[in-house]
DRENPA-3360 file (N, C-alpha, C; in nm, 2 decimals, always signed):
BEGIN
1 = MAATQVIR = +14.42/+11.97/+9.82/+14.34/+12.08/+9.88/+14.22/+12.02/+9.95 ~ +14.19/+12.07/+10.07/+14.07/+12.02/+10.15/+13.94/+12.06/+10.08 ~ +13.84/+11.97/+10.11/+13.71/+12.00/+10.04/+13.65/+12.13/+10.08 ~ +13.67/+12.18/+10.20/+13.62/+12.31/+10.24/+13.69/+12.42/+10.17 ~ +13.81/+12.41/+10.14/+13.89/+12.51/+10.06/+13.84/+12.51/+9.92 ~ +13.81/+12.39/+9.86/+13.76/+12.38/+9.73/+13.62/+12.45/+9.72 ~ +13.54/+12.42/+9.81/+13.40/+12.48/+9.82/+13.41/+12.63/+9.82 ~ +13.50/+12.68/+9.91/+13.52/+12.83/+9.92/+13.57/+12.89/+9.79;
9 = SEWTKIRS = +13.65/+12.81/+9.72/+13.71/+12.86/+9.59/+13.60/+12.86/+9.49 ~ +13.51/+12.76/+9.49/+13.40/+12.76/+9.39/+13.30/+12.87/+9.42 ~ +13.28/+12.90/+9.54/+13.18/+13.00/+9.58/+13.24/+13.14/+9.52 ~ +13.37/+13.16/+9.54/+13.43/+13.28/+9.49/+13.42/+13.29/+9.34 ~ +13.44/+13.18/+9.27/+13.43/+13.18/+9.12/+13.29/+13.22/+9.08 ~ +13.19/+13.16/+9.14/+13.05/+13.18/+9.10/+13.01/+13.33/+9.12 ~ +13.03/+13.38/+9.24/+12.98/+13.51/+9.27/+13.06/+13.62/+9.21 ~ +13.18/+13.59/+9.15/+13.27/+13.69/+9.09/+13.24/+13.70/+8.94;
17 = VASTVWTL = +13.16/+13.61/+8.88/+13.12/+13.61/+8.74/+12.99/+13.68/+8.72 ~ +12.98/+13.79/+8.66/+12.86/+13.87/+8.65/+12.75/+13.80/+8.57 ~ +12.79/+13.72/+8.47/+12.69/+13.65/+8.39/+12.60/+13.55/+8.47 ~ +12.66/+13.48/+8.57/+12.59/+13.39/+8.65/+12.49/+13.46/+8.75 ~ +12.53/+13.58/+8.80/+12.44/+13.66/+8.88/+12.33/+13.71/+8.80 ~ +12.35/+13.76/+8.68/+12.25/+13.81/+8.60/+12.15/+13.70/+8.56 ~ +12.19/+13.58/+8.52/+12.10/+13.48/+8.48/+12.01/+13.44/+8.60 ~ +12.06/+13.43/+8.72/+11.98/+13.40/+8.83/+11.87/+13.51/+8.86;
25 = SLAVVVTI = +11.92/+13.63/+8.84/+11.82/+13.75/+8.86/+11.71/+13.74/+8.75 ~ +11.75/+13.70/+8.63/+11.66/+13.69/+8.52/+11.55/+13.58/+8.55 ~ +11.60/+13.47/+8.61/+11.51/+13.36/+8.64/+11.41/+13.40/+8.74 ~ +11.45/+13.48/+8.84/+11.36/+13.53/+8.94/+11.25/+13.63/+8.88 ~ +11.30/+13.72/+8.80/+11.21/+13.83/+8.75/+11.11/+13.77/+8.65 ~ +11.16/+13.68/+8.56/+11.07/+13.63/+8.45/+10.97/+13.53/+8.51 ~ +11.01/+13.45/+8.61/+10.92/+13.35/+8.67/+10.81/+13.42/+8.74 ~ +10.84/+13.53/+8.82/+10.74/+13.60/+8.90/+10.65/+13.68/+8.81;
33 = ALGMLISA = +10.71/+13.76/+8.72/+10.63/+13.85/+8.64/+10.54/+13.78/+8.54 ~ +10.58/+13.67/+8.48/+10.50/+13.60/+8.39/+10.39/+13.52/+8.47 ~ +10.42/+13.47/+8.58/+10.32/+13.41/+8.67/+10.21/+13.50/+8.71 ~ +10.25/+13.63/+8.74/+10.15/+13.73/+8.78/+10.06/+13.76/+8.66 ~ +10.12/+13.77/+8.54/+10.04/+13.81/+8.42/+9.94/+13.70/+8.39 ~ +9.99/+13.57/+8.38/+9.90/+13.46/+8.35/+9.79/+13.45/+8.46 ~ +9.83/+13.47/+8.58/+9.73/+13.46/+8.69/+9.62/+13.57/+8.67 ~ +9.66/+13.69/+8.64/+9.56/+13.80/+8.61/+9.47/+13.76/+8.49;
41 = LSKSEFDD = +9.53/+13.71/+8.39/+9.45/+13.68/+8.27/+9.36/+13.56/+8.30 ~ +9.40/+13.47/+8.38/+9.32/+13.35/+8.42/+9.20/+13.40/+8.50 ~ +9.22/+13.49/+8.59/+9.11/+13.54/+8.67/+9.00/+13.61/+8.58 ~ +9.04/+13.69/+8.48/+8.95/+13.75/+8.39/+8.88/+13.66/+8.30 ~ +8.94/+13.55/+8.27/+8.88/+13.45/+8.17/+8.80/+13.34/+8.24 ~ +8.81/+13.33/+8.37/+8.76/+13.21/+8.45/+8.61/+13.19/+8.41 ~ +8.53/+13.29/+8.41/+8.38/+13.28/+8.39/+8.35/+13.23/+8.25 ~ +8.44/+13.25/+8.16/+8.42/+13.21/+8.02/+8.47/+13.07/+7.99;
49 = MSRGDQLS = +8.53/+13.00/+8.09/+8.59/+12.87/+8.07/+8.47/+12.77/+8.07 ~ +8.50/+12.65/+8.01/+8.41/+12.54/+8.01/+8.40/+12.49/+8.15 ~ +8.29/+12.41/+8.18/+8.27/+12.35/+8.31/+8.39/+12.26/+8.35 ~ +8.44/+12.18/+8.25/+8.55/+12.10/+8.27/+8.68/+12.17/+8.31 ~ +8.70/+12.28/+8.24/+8.82/+12.36/+8.27/+8.81/+12.43/+8.40 ~ +8.69/+12.47/+8.44/+8.68/+12.52/+8.58/+8.70/+12.42/+8.69 ~ +8.66/+12.30/+8.66/+8.68/+12.19/+8.76/+8.83/+12.15/+8.77 ~ +8.90/+12.17/+8.66/+9.04/+12.14/+8.66/+9.13/+12.26/+8.69;
57 = FDPTFISF = +9.07/+12.37/+8.72/+9.15/+12.49/+8.74/+9.23/+12.48/+8.86 ~ +9.36/+12.50/+8.85/+9.46/+12.48/+8.95/+9.53/+12.62/+8.98 ~ +9.48/+12.70/+9.07/+9.54/+12.83/+9.10/+9.68/+12.83/+9.14 ~ +9.72/+12.72/+9.21/+9.86/+12.71/+9.25/+9.95/+12.69/+9.13 ~ +9.92/+12.60/+9.04/+10.00/+12.57/+8.92/+10.00/+12.69/+8.82 ~ +9.89/+12.77/+8.82/+9.88/+12.89/+8.73/+9.98/+12.99/+8.78 ~ +10.00/+13.00/+8.91/+10.10/+13.10/+8.95/+10.24/+13.06/+8.91 ~ +10.27/+12.94/+8.87/+10.40/+12.89/+8.83/+10.41/+12.89/+8.68;
65 = AGMSLGQL = +10.32/+12.96/+8.61/+10.32/+12.96/+8.46/+10.46/+13.02/+8.41 ~ +10.52/+13.11/+8.49/+10.65/+13.17/+8.45/+10.76/+13.07/+8.45 ~ +10.74/+12.96/+8.51/+10.85/+12.86/+8.52/+10.90/+12.82/+8.38 ~ +10.81/+12.82/+8.29/+10.85/+12.77/+8.15/+10.96/+12.85/+8.09 ~ +10.96/+12.98/+8.13/+11.07/+13.07/+8.08/+11.18/+13.08/+8.19 ~ +11.14/+13.09/+8.31/+11.23/+13.10/+8.42/+11.33/+12.98/+8.42 ~ +11.29/+12.86/+8.38/+11.38/+12.75/+8.38/+11.49/+12.76/+8.27 ~ +11.46/+12.84/+8.17/+11.56/+12.86/+8.07/+11.68/+12.94/+8.12;
73 = AMIVFGVL = +11.64/+13.04/+8.21/+11.75/+13.12/+8.28/+11.83/+13.03/+8.37 ~ +11.76/+12.93/+8.44/+11.83/+12.84/+8.53/+11.92/+12.75/+8.45 ~ +11.88/+12.71/+8.33/+11.96/+12.63/+8.24/+12.09/+12.70/+8.20 ~ +12.07/+12.83/+8.17/+12.19/+12.91/+8.13/+12.28/+12.92/+8.25 ~ +12.23/+12.94/+8.37/+12.31/+12.95/+8.49/+12.39/+12.82/+8.51 ~ +12.32/+12.71/+8.50/+12.39/+12.58/+8.52/+12.50/+12.56/+8.42 ~ +12.47/+12.59/+8.29/+12.57/+12.57/+8.19/+12.69/+12.66/+8.21 ~ +12.67/+12.79/+8.25/+12.77/+12.89/+8.26/+12.86/+12.85/+8.38;
81 = VVGNEYST = +12.80/+12.80/+8.49/+12.88/+12.76/+8.61/+13.00/+12.67/+8.57 ~ +12.96/+12.57/+8.48/+13.06/+12.47/+8.44/+13.13/+12.52/+8.31 ~ +13.06/+12.57/+8.22/+13.11/+12.60/+8.08/+13.21/+12.71/+8.08 ~ +13.20/+12.81/+8.17/+13.29/+12.92/+8.17/+13.43/+12.88/+8.18 ~ +13.46/+12.77/+8.27/+13.59/+12.73/+8.29/+13.65/+12.66/+8.16 ~ +13.57/+12.59/+8.09/+13.61/+12.53/+7.96/+13.64/+12.63/+7.85 ~ +13.55/+12.73/+7.84/+13.56/+12.83/+7.74/+13.68/+12.92/+7.76 ~ +13.71/+12.95/+7.88/+13.83/+13.04/+7.91/+13.96/+12.96/+7.93;
89 = GMIRTSLA = +13.95/+12.83/+7.94/+14.07/+12.75/+7.96/+14.11/+12.74/+8.10 ~ +14.03/+12.79/+8.19/+14.06/+12.79/+8.34/+14.05/+12.65/+8.39 ~ +13.99/+12.56/+8.32/+13.97/+12.43/+8.37/+14.10/+12.36/+8.40 ~ +14.20/+12.39/+8.32/+14.34/+12.33/+8.34/+14.40/+12.37/+8.47 ~ +14.38/+12.50/+8.50/+14.43/+12.56/+8.62/+14.36/+12.50/+8.74 ~ +14.23/+12.49/+8.73/+14.15/+12.44/+8.84/+14.18/+12.29/+8.87 ~ +14.20/+12.21/+8.76/+14.23/+12.07/+8.79/+14.37/+12.05/+8.83 ~ +14.46/+12.14/+8.80/+14.60/+12.14/+8.85/+14.60/+12.17/+9.00;
97 = AVPQRGTF = +14.51/+12.26/+9.04/+14.50/+12.30/+9.18/+14.43/+12.19/+9.26 ~ +14.33/+12.13/+9.20/+14.25/+12.02/+9.27/+14.26/+11.90/+9.18 ~ +14.36/+11.82/+9.19/+14.38/+11.70/+9.11/+14.27/+11.59/+9.14 ~ +14.21/+11.59/+9.25/+14.10/+11.50/+9.28/+13.97/+11.55/+9.21 ~ +13.95/+11.49/+9.09/+13.85/+11.54/+9.00/+13.71/+11.53/+9.06 ~ +13.69/+11.42/+9.14/+13.56/+11.41/+9.20/+13.53/+11.52/+9.30 ~ +13.63/+11.55/+9.38/+13.62/+11.66/+9.48/+13.59/+11.79/+9.41 ~ +13.66/+11.82/+9.30/+13.65/+11.94/+9.22/+13.50/+11.95/+9.17;
105 = LFSKIAVA = +13.46/+11.84/+9.10/+13.33/+11.85/+9.04/+13.21/+11.86/+9.14 ~ +13.22/+11.78/+9.24/+13.10/+11.78/+9.34/+13.10/+11.90/+9.43 ~ +13.22/+11.96/+9.45/+13.23/+12.09/+9.52/+13.16/+12.20/+9.44 ~ +13.19/+12.20/+9.31/+13.13/+12.30/+9.22/+12.98/+12.28/+9.21 ~ +12.93/+12.15/+9.20/+12.79/+12.12/+9.19/+12.72/+12.16/+9.32 ~ +12.78/+12.13/+9.44/+12.72/+12.16/+9.57/+12.70/+12.31/+9.59 ~ +12.80/+12.39/+9.55/+12.79/+12.53/+9.57/+12.68/+12.59/+9.48 ~ +12.69/+12.55/+9.35/+12.59/+12.60/+9.26/+12.45/+12.56/+9.29;
113 = AGLALVVG = +12.44/+12.43/+9.33/+12.31/+12.38/+9.36/+12.25/+12.45/+9.49 ~ +12.33/+12.47/+9.58/+12.29/+12.54/+9.70/+12.24/+12.68/+9.67 ~ +12.31/+12.75/+9.58/+12.27/+12.89/+9.54/+12.14/+12.88/+9.46 ~ +12.13/+12.78/+9.37/+12.01/+12.77/+9.29/+11.89/+12.73/+9.38 ~ +11.91/+12.65/+9.49/+11.80/+12.62/+9.58/+11.75/+12.74/+9.65 ~ +11.84/+12.82/+9.70/+11.80/+12.94/+9.78/+11.72/+13.03/+9.68 ~ +11.77/+13.06/+9.56/+11.70/+13.14/+9.47/+11.57/+13.08/+9.42 ~ +11.57/+12.95/+9.39/+11.45/+12.88/+9.35/+11.34/+12.88/+9.45;
121 = MATSFVAF = +11.38/+12.86/+9.58/+11.27/+12.86/+9.68/+11.21/+13.00/+9.70 ~ +11.30/+13.10/+9.70/+11.25/+13.23/+9.72/+11.16/+13.27/+9.60 ~ +11.20/+13.23/+9.48/+11.12/+13.26/+9.36/+10.99/+13.19/+9.37 ~ +10.99/+13.07/+9.41/+10.86/+12.99/+9.41/+10.76/+13.05/+9.51 ~ +10.81/+13.08/+9.63/+10.72/+13.14/+9.73/+10.66/+13.27/+9.68 ~ +10.75/+13.36/+9.63/+10.70/+13.49/+9.59/+10.61/+13.48/+9.47 ~ +10.64/+13.39/+9.37/+10.55/+13.37/+9.26/+10.42/+13.32/+9.30 ~ +10.41/+13.23/+9.40/+10.29/+13.18/+9.45/+10.20/+13.29/+9.51;
129 = FLGQAMLG = +10.26/+13.36/+9.61/+10.18/+13.46/+9.68/+10.13/+13.58/+9.59 ~ +10.22/+13.62/+9.50/+10.18/+13.73/+9.41/+10.08/+13.68/+9.30 ~ +10.10/+13.56/+9.26/+10.01/+13.50/+9.17/+9.87/+13.48/+9.23 ~ +9.86/+13.44/+9.35/+9.73/+13.43/+9.42/+9.66/+13.56/+9.44 ~ +9.75/+13.66/+9.46/+9.69/+13.80/+9.48/+9.62/+13.84/+9.35 ~ +9.68/+13.80/+9.23/+9.62/+13.83/+9.10/+9.49/+13.76/+9.08 ~ +9.48/+13.64/+9.13/+9.36/+13.55/+9.11/+9.24/+13.59/+9.19 ~ +9.25/+13.68/+9.29/+9.14/+13.72/+9.36/+9.06/+13.61/+9.43;
137 = QHKASIGD = +8.93/+13.60/+9.40/+8.84/+13.50/+9.46/+8.87/+13.36/+9.42 ~ +8.95/+13.34/+9.32/+8.98/+13.21/+9.27/+9.11/+13.15/+9.33 ~ +9.17/+13.23/+9.42/+9.30/+13.19/+9.47/+9.30/+13.07/+9.57 ~ +9.42/+13.02/+9.58/+9.44/+12.91/+9.68/+9.51/+12.96/+9.80 ~ +9.51/+12.89/+9.91/+9.58/+12.93/+10.03/+9.70/+12.84/+10.06 ~ +9.80/+12.89/+10.12/+9.92/+12.81/+10.14/+9.89/+12.69/+10.23 ~ +9.78/+12.71/+10.31/+9.74/+12.60/+10.40/+9.65/+12.49/+10.34 ~ +9.61/+12.52/+10.22/+9.52/+12.42/+10.15/+9.60/+12.29/+10.12;
145 = SGVLRAVI = +9.53/+12.18/+10.11/+9.59/+12.05/+10.09/+9.68/+12.05/+9.96 ~ +9.80/+12.01/+9.98/+9.89/+12.00/+9.86/+9.96/+12.12/+9.82 ~ +9.92/+12.24/+9.87/+9.97/+12.37/+9.82/+10.11/+12.39/+9.86 ~ +10.14/+12.37/+9.99/+10.28/+12.39/+10.04/+10.37/+12.30/+9.97 ~ +10.33/+12.17/+9.95/+10.41/+12.07/+9.88/+10.45/+12.13/+9.74 ~ +10.35/+12.18/+9.67/+10.37/+12.23/+9.54/+10.46/+12.35/+9.53 ~ +10.45/+12.44/+9.63/+10.54/+12.56/+9.64/+10.68/+12.52/+9.67 ~ +10.70/+12.43/+9.76/+10.84/+12.38/+9.79/+10.89/+12.31/+9.67;
153 = GGGLYMTL = +10.80/+12.23/+9.61/+10.84/+12.16/+9.49/+10.88/+12.25/+9.37 ~ +10.82/+12.37/+9.36/+10.87/+12.46/+9.26/+11.01/+12.50/+9.28 ~ +11.05/+12.52/+9.40/+11.19/+12.56/+9.43/+11.29/+12.44/+9.40 ~ +11.24/+12.32/+9.43/+11.32/+12.20/+9.40/+11.33/+12.18/+9.25 ~ +11.22/+12.20/+9.18/+11.22/+12.19/+9.04/+11.33/+12.28/+8.97 ~ +11.33/+12.40/+9.01/+11.42/+12.50/+8.95/+11.57/+12.46/+8.98 ~ +11.59/+12.41/+9.10/+11.72/+12.36/+9.14/+11.77/+12.24/+9.06 ~ +11.68/+12.14/+9.04/+11.71/+12.02/+8.96/+11.74/+12.06/+8.82;
161 = IAVFSMGV = +11.67/+12.15/+8.76/+11.69/+12.20/+8.62/+11.83/+12.25/+8.61 ~ +11.87/+12.33/+8.71/+12.01/+12.39/+8.70/+12.11/+12.28/+8.72 ~ +12.09/+12.19/+8.81/+12.19/+12.08/+8.83/+12.20/+11.99/+8.71 ~ +12.09/+11.96/+8.65/+12.08/+11.88/+8.53/+12.17/+11.94/+8.42 ~ +12.15/+12.07/+8.40/+12.23/+12.15/+8.30/+12.38/+12.15/+8.33 ~ +12.41/+12.15/+8.46/+12.55/+12.14/+8.49/+12.61/+12.01/+8.45 ~ +12.54/+11.90/+8.47/+12.58/+11.77/+8.44/+12.60/+11.76/+8.29 ~ +12.51/+11.81/+8.21/+12.52/+11.81/+8.06/+12.64/+11.89/+8.02;
169 = AVMLRSPM = +12.67/+12.00/+8.08/+12.78/+12.09/+8.04/+12.91/+12.02/+8.07 ~ +12.92/+11.94/+8.18/+13.04/+11.87/+8.21/+13.07/+11.77/+8.11 ~ +12.96/+11.70/+8.06/+12.98/+11.60/+7.96/+13.02/+11.66/+7.82 ~ +12.96/+11.77/+7.79/+12.99/+11.83/+7.65/+13.10/+11.92/+7.65 ~ +13.14/+11.99/+7.76/+13.26/+12.07/+7.78/+13.25/+12.20/+7.69 ~ +13.13/+12.23/+7.64/+13.11/+12.35/+7.56/+12.98/+12.42/+7.59 ~ +12.99/+12.55/+7.64/+12.87/+12.62/+7.67/+12.77/+12.63/+7.55 ~ +12.83/+12.66/+7.44/+12.74/+12.68/+7.32/+12.67/+12.55/+7.28;
177 = LSLGILMP = +12.75/+12.44/+7.28/+12.69/+12.31/+7.25/+12.58/+12.27/+7.35 ~ +12.61/+12.29/+7.48/+12.52/+12.26/+7.58/+12.39/+12.34/+7.57 ~ +12.40/+12.47/+7.55/+12.28/+12.55/+7.54/+12.21/+12.52/+7.41 ~ +12.28/+12.49/+7.30/+12.22/+12.45/+7.18/+12.14/+12.33/+7.18 ~ +12.17/+12.24/+7.28/+12.09/+12.12/+7.30/+11.98/+12.14/+7.40 ~ +12.02/+12.20/+7.51/+11.92/+12.21/+7.63/+11.81/+12.30/+7.60 ~ +11.84/+12.42/+7.54/+11.73/+12.52/+7.52/+11.62/+12.46/+7.43 ~ +11.65/+12.42/+7.31/+11.54/+12.37/+7.22/+11.48/+12.24/+7.28;
185 = FFFLISTI = +11.55/+12.16/+7.36/+11.49/+12.04/+7.41/+11.38/+12.08/+7.51 ~ +11.42/+12.16/+7.61/+11.32/+12.20/+7.71/+11.21/+12.29/+7.66 ~ +11.24/+12.38/+7.57/+11.15/+12.48/+7.53/+11.06/+12.44/+7.41 ~ +11.11/+12.35/+7.33/+11.03/+12.30/+7.21/+11.01/+12.15/+7.21 ~ +11.11/+12.08/+7.21/+11.10/+11.93/+7.18/+11.02/+11.86/+7.28 ~ +11.05/+11.89/+7.41/+10.97/+11.82/+7.52/+10.82/+11.85/+7.51 ~ +10.79/+11.98/+7.48/+10.65/+12.02/+7.46/+10.58/+11.95/+7.35 ~ +10.65/+11.95/+7.23/+10.60/+11.88/+7.11/+10.57/+11.73/+7.14;
193 = LGNVGATK = +10.67/+11.67/+7.20/+10.66/+11.52/+7.23/+10.54/+11.50/+7.32 ~ +10.52/+11.59/+7.42/+10.41/+11.57/+7.51/+10.27/+11.60/+7.46 ~ +10.27/+11.66/+7.34/+10.14/+11.69/+7.28/+10.10/+11.60/+7.16 ~ +10.19/+11.51/+7.13/+10.17/+11.42/+7.02/+10.13/+11.28/+7.08 ~ +10.02/+11.23/+7.03/+9.97/+11.10/+7.09/+10.06/+10.99/+7.09 ~ +10.14/+10.97/+6.98/+10.23/+10.86/+6.97/+10.35/+10.87/+7.06 ~ +10.39/+10.99/+7.11/+10.50/+11.00/+7.19/+10.47/+11.05/+7.33 ~ +10.34/+11.08/+7.36/+10.30/+11.13/+7.49/+10.34/+11.05/+7.61;
201 = KFAQYLPD = +10.32/+10.92/+7.60/+10.36/+10.83/+7.71/+10.50/+10.83/+7.74 ~ +10.59/+10.84/+7.63/+10.73/+10.85/+7.65/+10.77/+10.98/+7.71 ~ +10.70/+11.09/+7.67/+10.74/+11.23/+7.71/+10.71/+11.25/+7.86 ~ +10.61/+11.17/+7.91/+10.58/+11.18/+8.06/+10.70/+11.15/+8.15 ~ +10.80/+11.09/+8.09/+10.92/+11.05/+8.17/+11.04/+11.14/+8.14 ~ +11.02/+11.24/+8.06/+11.13/+11.34/+8.04/+11.14/+11.42/+8.17 ~ +11.26/+11.47/+8.20/+11.28/+11.54/+8.33/+11.19/+11.66/+8.36 ~ +11.17/+11.74/+8.26/+11.08/+11.86/+8.29/+10.94/+11.82/+8.31;
209 = QAGSRIMQ = +10.89/+11.73/+8.23/+10.75/+11.69/+8.24/+10.72/+11.62/+8.37 ~ +10.81/+11.53/+8.40/+10.79/+11.45/+8.53/+10.81/+11.54/+8.65 ~ +10.91/+11.62/+8.65/+10.94/+11.71/+8.76/+10.83/+11.81/+8.79 ~ +10.77/+11.86/+8.68/+10.66/+11.97/+8.70/+10.54/+11.92/+8.77 ~ +10.52/+11.79/+8.77/+10.41/+11.73/+8.85/+10.40/+11.77/+8.99 ~ +10.52/+11.80/+9.05/+10.53/+11.83/+9.19/+10.46/+11.97/+9.22 ~ +10.44/+12.05/+9.11/+10.38/+12.18/+9.13/+10.23/+12.18/+9.11 ~ +10.18/+12.07/+9.07/+10.03/+12.06/+9.05/+9.96/+12.02/+9.18;
217 = VVTPLDDD = +9.85/+12.08/+9.20/+9.76/+12.05/+9.32/+9.63/+11.98/+9.27 ~ +9.57/+12.04/+9.16/+9.45/+11.98/+9.11/+9.48/+11.90/+8.99 ~ +9.44/+11.77/+8.99/+9.46/+11.68/+8.88/+9.36/+11.70/+8.77 ~ +9.41/+11.73/+8.64/+9.31/+11.75/+8.53/+9.22/+11.63/+8.51 ~ +9.10/+11.65/+8.47/+9.00/+11.55/+8.45/+9.04/+11.44/+8.36 ~ +9.12/+11.47/+8.25/+9.16/+11.37/+8.16/+9.30/+11.32/+8.18 ~ +9.35/+11.34/+8.30/+9.49/+11.30/+8.33/+9.51/+11.15/+8.35 ~ +9.60/+11.09/+8.28/+9.63/+10.95/+8.31/+9.77/+10.92/+8.34;
225 = TPYGPWGG = +9.84/+11.02/+8.39/+9.98/+11.01/+8.43/+10.00/+10.90/+8.53 ~ +10.09/+10.80/+8.51/+10.10/+10.69/+8.60/+10.18/+10.71/+8.73 ~ +10.21/+10.83/+8.76/+10.28/+10.86/+8.88/+10.23/+10.99/+8.95 ~ +10.26/+11.01/+9.07/+10.21/+11.13/+9.14/+10.31/+11.24/+9.15 ~ +10.29/+11.34/+9.23/+10.38/+11.45/+9.24/+10.53/+11.41/+9.28 ~ +10.54/+11.34/+9.39/+10.67/+11.30/+9.44/+10.73/+11.19/+9.35 ~ +10.65/+11.11/+9.28/+10.70/+11.01/+9.19/+10.76/+11.09/+9.07 ~ +10.70/+11.19/+9.02/+10.75/+11.27/+8.91/+10.88/+11.34/+8.95;
233 = LAIMAAWV = +10.89/+11.39/+9.07/+11.01/+11.46/+9.11/+11.13/+11.35/+9.12 ~ +11.09/+11.23/+9.17/+11.19/+11.13/+9.18/+11.25/+11.09/+9.04 ~ +11.16/+11.09/+8.94/+11.20/+11.06/+8.80/+11.30/+11.17/+8.75 ~ +11.27/+11.29/+8.78/+11.35/+11.40/+8.74/+11.49/+11.39/+8.82 ~ +11.48/+11.36/+8.95/+11.61/+11.34/+9.02/+11.69/+11.23/+8.97 ~ +11.63/+11.12/+8.92/+11.70/+11.01/+8.86/+11.78/+11.06/+8.73 ~ +11.71/+11.14/+8.65/+11.78/+11.20/+8.53/+11.90/+11.28/+8.57 ~ +11.88/+11.36/+8.68/+11.99/+11.45/+8.73/+12.11/+11.36/+8.77;
241 = VAVLAGGY = +12.08/+11.26/+8.85/+12.19/+11.17/+8.90/+12.26/+11.10/+8.78 ~ +12.18/+11.06/+8.68/+12.24/+11.00/+8.56/+12.34/+11.09/+8.49 ~ +12.30/+11.21/+8.46/+12.39/+11.30/+8.39/+12.51/+11.34/+8.47 ~ +12.49/+11.36/+8.61/+12.61/+11.39/+8.69/+12.70/+11.27/+8.69 ~ +12.65/+11.15/+8.70/+12.74/+11.03/+8.69/+12.81/+11.02/+8.56 ~ +12.74/+11.05/+8.45/+12.81/+11.05/+8.32/+12.91/+11.16/+8.31 ~ +12.89/+11.28/+8.37/+12.98/+11.39/+8.37/+13.11/+11.35/+8.45 ~ +13.08/+11.29/+8.57/+13.19/+11.25/+8.65/+13.28/+11.14/+8.58;
249 = LLLKKRDA = +13.22/+11.04/+8.52/+13.30/+10.94/+8.46/+13.38/+11.00/+8.34 ~ +13.32/+11.09/+8.26/+13.40/+11.15/+8.15/+13.51/+11.24/+8.20 ~ +13.48/+11.31/+8.31/+13.58/+11.40/+8.37/+13.70/+11.32/+8.42 ~ +13.68/+11.20/+8.47/+13.79/+11.12/+8.53/+13.87/+11.06/+8.41 ~ +13.81/+11.03/+8.30/+13.88/+10.95/+8.20/+13.96/+11.04/+8.10 ~ +13.91/+11.16/+8.07/+13.97/+11.23/+7.96/+14.05/+11.35/+8.02 ~ +14.13/+11.41/+7.93/+14.21/+11.53/+7.96/+14.12/+11.65/+7.98 ~ +14.17/+11.75/+8.04/+14.09/+11.87/+8.06/+14.06/+11.94/+7.93;
% end
């Protein structure tokens, strides 16, 4: 089967499954709504902040506060795109129709990543503008230094989270197992490791912590991260490439 036919087939699969559409919608709503709420709260509390916190105040990054929950919906989307075929047994039919496993996998990844990129970019821009509206006089402008990079980076971050989740789901072949590992890792473990002195330097290189640097415009006063915004995104992209490579190798070697 030609690659264009495979891509068309994968697009039909994704848009015909209600759960994937709902998870993307949830990612949009949660990211924007929570970002607006945190931005409004930050505006009301700004005058009570310490001088150091005021100097480190990053209005752009504040508007992306909803990413912490929105990324969980992107994780579910990424896992379901791959995991649904394994849980329903459709993977055997798919691989019988497309015996070139590399073509099958990367067509699926390309379609899902493209959709995640469109949704992620739209979400990032809307979250930024509505968040800044909530911040009032403390807001940033899209034309300010580093702001456009941060907003575009927000969309790239959401996309990479989804693709990373797809790679993990290919390796594990189980939606429940994949979610059981990814959800606590990104929502709890990564945060805990980043706040413990003994593990903080290691945690800086985890995909979510490295990637989120792209959304920061103002560097905190006590920040000692050894890489910049694009360096952080590159680290996250390296994680994504690694899990996709692992998924591809396992898909080639084992039975469906």
